[in-house]
Steps between C-alpha positions, in 0.01 A plus 500: 500500500492506879669384819293466817800444732845640417657313791414146379520312164294179433364528855823359657818677385583834673630783276580773752315766292220577748514861633840573333407668167632861468478568121321355197547506120173513296481425123310708238115480499516303826339562841641346819286502817690455830324366813602533864375150600481149356227396251460857365368647824568813702627836376593506128639731230492479116819594307498559121867600485825391667564623857868516610399572859179365659544728799324770299199270460499394864567134399867457587567156662128415545403323169365144557306431175464658155292484180630582149264598214594584137284718273623309192420131437817299449563395138601134469705417189329261258772234534443496879118460486374150594350300211130403554567138403791485740278636780238230430773239485626616838150468648473152347833398652382617843194270479578166669510188280262216586555139394248310287213354703523775766362850559563803720191679635530857636288712736565817295501605135809488278641199688549691829427425864477169685516201267479121512644243257278197432604188312234250604191362330258616769608750767307679776642851515414531869756228577763705311437797732285683243233606755220553245676788323409611153716380208580813298782375274639162391822373338460163328763248393540385138222273362300536823135584565373633835141461626407738783185454711324727750506240778664173601388167358488607131184703568382851426573728205782368278774678303728327246838661418755370248747792504639765737246762612608824670144604595260206542207706637502752211562258211237246608233733649510351849452838671654419833377141540739293710657212307647314790429135565631251249742511207539221243802515272473268200743449206374666181453172311283356779295822519443492122385136522261586786347790301458274196338229714253750649410631152438146370288421808286813444456412132394144585255629762347741245461220242352269765231756591380521138526129418163327446424183695496181291304196611673165540538305176507812281757743359522842333739537202627851410657636180730738693728481803385579855145375431420770242335501155241266343428195714300178494369293792525124443353228720525195273725196508623549144419829329582614148596866530414569136138408573500743793598788268863501607627533140844345562606778740786454742418428864723746694339471845241284669307456824405162638230400745581339832661154471493518121767404244508648149667328204576710192599360161639666188227359273156342502461134594733492803804522270815708486705641786326477837509704820334435837400786729356443849481861623443854370775615261526870392766425233478149351756558222774627737449253784483192277759610238271485197643817343204600288370155401121502455314298763165491329324177420386288791470551874450214745376589848517207739344479849761454777405139578539398134831686470625325813399162348688583178811604694483183706463292181807669346699438818406130491596485131840658573558255783411210271750620240774517765434147624416357154795261514331311784270222362140512633275198551181440293278549808672827589453631143130406500449675835677812384299506174172464693594784740605727211172428313297579811688826563459598134124436517471720811694780332283489187182501713613809691606680183171418328293620798703820524463574126125426513447737795682785324324436169164532678606832657649648182358844421470624139658833392272798564331326797534480878373281784378627839489297826290548812801454734868613498776281351264368229289297746125427479254540216617681188361653183672567165412828325616648166501850350306784664300431817295801630392316818708233675253330729727211605806448729759779500759367748755369243542530122677298227589673172536323162819511289558817292212663695469842661203569730374834637288469818270777628387555857128521412264361237484638144873591502477771768721589797867421558673310217773233540689320220593132557745306281572185706317266735417655840452249783374779728303755303461778758332754269118493512397400145163594350568486123781408260627526141750245365663472158755287316818706451575328168156581353525863609848529346370366165207746507739788568715391203194502267262777621284487185435129542409565865245765397347269239480221759306732735253613230442151356243376761286817458507465121390136527212596733372767255519254209293246694223757576467602135 
């Protein structure tokens, strides 16, 4: 305990005790130091016992400040000690409350120093008188998220806070970087939606990078969602999936070529429940509410012009049904019948030409076709099995269904190796040799290894028998 000026209390009220003390009473185990001047300066004397007359000490009527020191620490009764929870509660009560959608930013830690309250969507701190100071602590309103940037205009390093922070620099490893500039305060629900949207966008971008390119008039059918699992490429007008080795599996995702429409049926022969898909679909069952129904059977892939003609024909039919009560003349009926017959003939011609072109280009399982130019342009050559020296075009490659091909950089299967599963319109890798096999045949051989060994030895045995 001390008093640096006996003549004044609280800096304003005069007491009349300066230079008037003549005796002093000192308690046990206590030392009192008397000073001649204010603020513990000038001549001083230490007393460990009471002094009824300060004349003997030479300090009568000259004491201006004093300091009291006890040799024993004061013992506080247990019932008078402050409870830790109550102390924390007191500190919490001292912290200012901020309404939802707002925030208080402070220049110092522990919510001290100059501060600014912000309740706007986009705020330049310089306009609030912030002067490019560092944000060291933040108090945030309920259900509010704060985005802090290093500079104005939503630029620079970014920090996202969703709750009060007494030491921003330490908790987020900013190490003295100034977070002035711009603050965006967003309701929690909006922030959650934005985060979800960004995650979905990243996922779509990742899928897009790995998606193979499909040529117009074709489609890839997958057994699993998100373009995963066993797949088949189909480029025919009406295809029986059982003949393609589909085995009545469910189509859970599909990719379509540009300007292509896919029609899926529940069973063979264009029968059963039908669905039309005109763009890539990572989850057919969910988006079209099929709930586990098998979409095997038949797939119809129609060129855009033909699909447009069909849609136009259906629109005309609907219009006719609406105005069916109006009687039409014999000449009008004949004209309409002639136009419909002509349109139908055109459609059939286009469909036939399209199917013929794809039938000519169909590649058998275990084979591939190489072209001399990218995007399957120019002269081509179909090859099957193992090819130690590819002496023809290497700019683009088409792969047969259920086929896996390994391409080597040099002849005789030497150099860098690349595995190709789908058509590549721009085959960048320099190809010198290749090995292709039918996945289904290899799977059967793996299931019956003894039969595979016998099949390998059979030609040699036949050759020996012929010699003898």
